[in-house]
C-alpha positions, -999 to +999 in steps of 0.1 A: +113+021-068+136-005-084+120-036-070+083-047-070+084-047-031+097-011-030+069-001-055+043-018-032+057-001-002+056+034-018+021+030-032+010+015+001+022+045+021+004+069-003-028+047-003-027+046+035-023+084+038-051+090+014-074+067+034-066+085+066-072+119+050-105+106+036-116+092+070-101+118+092-106+151+073-128+147+043-156+127+059-159+150+089-160+181+066-188+165+046-210+155+075-202+182+101-198+212+079-217+202+048-186+204+025-189+173+002-165+185-024-134+174-005-147+139-003-151+138-041-115+147-048-099+128-020-121+098-026-112+098-063-074+100-055-078+072-029-097+050-054-069+054-079-042+047-053-062+016-042-062+002-077-024+009-080-019-008-047-037-039-058-017-039-091+015-036-071+004-064-048-002-086-079+032-077-093+049-087-060+029-119-059+041-129-093+077-117-089+082-133-055+057-162-057+039-151-025+016-175-008-022-169-006-018-160+031+007-132+023-015-119-005-046-120+017-027-101+044-017-074+019-053-071+006-067-069+041-041-043+051-054-021+023-089-021+039-077-011+074-069+025+082-034+018+095-029-015+076-005-003+049+018+011+075+019-021+095+025-041+063+052-017+053+074-027+082+071-064+073+078-056+036+109-036+046+123-066+063+114-088+033+130-064+009+162-062+029+164-100+029+158-101-008+186-075-014+210-095+007+202-127-012+207-108-045+241-095-034+252-129-024+243-143-058+263-116-075+293-123-054+292-161-060 
């Protein structure tokens, strides 16, 4: 997690997984089997990861001067169940391009 984008990708994966666990496991346990305790802990973890994701998104925005459109896409991705995984693919390409540009600057 050396770059802001790699931090955003890592937090995004964990945030996306916690959201899927919350929606796919914890909520059915709460409403079908009357087991609300799992929602409490998974929901708390997901909330913390969501805040970390937004902070990482802010860091990427400041470091790479992202446009409003990219920031909005990152925020909307955090609200959709598979959004962080889709955004991760795009961030991976962006990160590779940034690393290539950085290597070229070091050579020159």
